[in-house]
C-alpha positions as CSV (number, residue, x, y, z in Angstrom):
1,M,144.4,-93.8,-16.5
2,E,146.9,-91.7,-18.1
3,T,148.8,-89.2,-15.8
4,N,151.2,-87.5,-18.3
5,A,150.2,-84.2,-19.1
6,E,151.8,-84.1,-22.7
7,P,148.9,-86.0,-24.0
8,I,146.9,-83.1,-22.5
9,T,148.2,-80.4,-24.6
10,K,148.0,-82.7,-28.0
11,I,144.4,-83.1,-27.2
12,L,144.1,-79.6,-26.5
13,K,145.6,-78.5,-29.3
14,E,143.6,-80.9,-31.9
15,K,140.4,-80.1,-30.1
16,A,141.4,-76.2,-30.4
17,D,141.7,-76.6,-33.9
18,Q,139.2,-78.6,-34.8
19,M,136.4,-76.5,-33.5
20,W,138.0,-73.3,-34.9
21,S,138.3,-74.8,-38.3
22,E,134.3,-76.3,-38.4
23,L,132.8,-73.0,-36.2
24,S,135.6,-70.7,-36.4
25,Q,134.7,-70.6,-32.2
26,P,137.1,-71.1,-29.2
27,Y,137.2,-75.1,-27.8
28,L,135.6,-73.7,-24.3
29,L,137.3,-75.4,-21.1
30,S,134.4,-76.7,-19.6
31,L,134.4,-79.4,-22.7
32,A,137.9,-80.4,-22.1
33,G,137.3,-82.4,-18.4
34,P,134.8,-84.5,-20.0
35,E,137.1,-85.0,-23.2
36,L,139.9,-86.0,-21.5
37,K,138.5,-88.7,-19.3
38,S,136.9,-90.0,-21.8
39,R,139.9,-90.7,-23.6
40,G,141.3,-92.5,-20.7
41,I,143.6,-89.4,-18.7
42,D,143.2,-88.4,-15.2
43,Y,144.0,-84.8,-15.9
44,L,143.9,-84.2,-12.5
45,A,146.1,-86.5,-11.4
46,A,148.5,-85.6,-14.4
47,L,148.3,-81.6,-13.3
48,G,149.4,-82.3,-10.0
49,G,146.5,-79.9,-8.4
50,E,147.2,-77.4,-11.0
51,R,143.7,-76.0,-12.3
52,L,142.7,-76.3,-16.3
53,K,143.1,-73.1,-16.8
54,A,146.5,-72.5,-15.3
55,F,147.7,-75.3,-17.3
56,V,147.3,-74.0,-20.4
57,R,148.0,-70.3,-19.8
58,R,151.4,-71.6,-18.5
59,T,151.7,-74.3,-22.3
60,A,150.2,-72.3,-24.5
61,P,153.2,-70.5,-25.7
62,Q,155.0,-73.8,-26.9
63,S,151.8,-75.8,-27.5
64,G,150.2,-74.2,-30.5
65,Y,147.0,-72.4,-28.9
66,R,146.2,-69.4,-27.2
67,L,143.8,-68.7,-24.3
68,V,140.8,-66.4,-24.1
69,E,138.7,-65.2,-21.8
70,H,135.4,-63.4,-21.7
71,P,135.5,-59.8,-20.6
72,T,132.6,-60.1,-17.9
73,Q,131.5,-64.0,-17.7
74,K,134.1,-65.6,-15.5
75,A,133.5,-68.8,-16.2
76,K,133.6,-68.8,-20.2
77,V,136.9,-69.1,-21.0
78,G,138.5,-70.9,-24.3
79,I,141.6,-72.0,-26.4
80,V,142.1,-71.2,-30.1
81,P,144.7,-72.3,-32.3
82,S,148.1,-69.6,-32.0
83,G,148.0,-66.4,-34.3
84,I,144.0,-66.5,-34.0
85,D,142.6,-63.1,-33.1
86,F,139.5,-63.9,-31.3
87,Q,138.0,-61.8,-28.6
88,F,134.5,-62.8,-26.8
89,S,132.1,-60.0,-27.5
90,E,130.8,-58.5,-24.4
91,A,126.7,-58.4,-25.3
92,E,126.6,-62.4,-25.7
93,E,123.0,-63.5,-27.4
94,G,120.6,-63.8,-25.1
95,A,122.0,-61.8,-22.8
96,E,119.7,-58.8,-20.9
97,P,121.6,-55.6,-22.1
98,A,122.2,-53.4,-19.0
99,R,119.7,-50.8,-18.9
100,P,121.6,-47.1,-19.0
101,R,121.8,-44.7,-16.1
102,V,120.0,-41.7,-16.9
103,P,121.5,-38.9,-14.7
104,G,119.4,-36.5,-12.8
105,N,115.6,-37.1,-11.2
106,N,113.8,-39.6,-13.8
107,A,110.6,-37.9,-13.4
108,Q,112.4,-35.1,-14.9
109,V,113.9,-37.3,-17.7
110,L,110.7,-38.6,-18.4
111,V,108.8,-35.0,-18.6
112,A,111.7,-33.4,-21.1
113,F,111.1,-36.7,-22.9
114,L,107.6,-36.1,-23.5
115,R,108.2,-32.3,-24.1
116,A,110.7,-33.5,-26.7
117,L,108.0,-35.7,-28.4
118,R,105.6,-32.7,-28.6
119,N,107.5,-31.3,-31.3
120,L,106.9,-34.0,-33.7
121,P,104.7,-33.3,-36.3
122,G,101.1,-34.6,-35.9
123,D,101.4,-37.8,-38.2
124,D,104.6,-38.9,-36.4
125,L,103.4,-38.2,-33.2
126,D,100.2,-40.7,-33.4
127,K,102.9,-43.2,-34.7
128,V,104.2,-43.0,-31.1
129,I,103.3,-45.8,-28.8
130,I,105.0,-46.3,-25.3
131,P,103.7,-48.9,-23.0
132,T,102.5,-48.1,-20.0
133,R,104.9,-50.1,-18.7
134,V,107.9,-48.3,-20.1
135,L,106.7,-45.1,-18.7
136,V,106.5,-46.4,-14.8
137,R,109.9,-48.5,-15.2
138,I,111.5,-44.8,-16.3
139,L,109.9,-43.2,-12.9
140,G,111.8,-46.2,-11.2
141,Q,109.0,-47.7,-9.9
142,K,107.8,-51.4,-11.0
């Protein structure tokens, strides 16, 4: 297996360019290890103990790619071609959105909400359907 770091930067640049041109997505570093190994490169030995993410960060300016990191998912790290303005969005598909915190007593909030509903016209009020499970969760119970 090769142990020179130069082929690593070339492959990373190639994969970043390919992924961006085909899908407009970053090339995830989690894919890089298996890719390098399949090409006969012992990247762990070539980097001399340096983590792949640190290597990418160090070599990015002169290698034609840029490191991008997800703002909340620490493991979601990738590379895009230099000059590409990409940022991971905080709300990823499939992720459950954080429940907003309601200040004050939840029971008071629920009563205030129901009082606000009382001001709706009769026809609109008939269309409002609130599952019991939602009301119980607002109260802070399971």
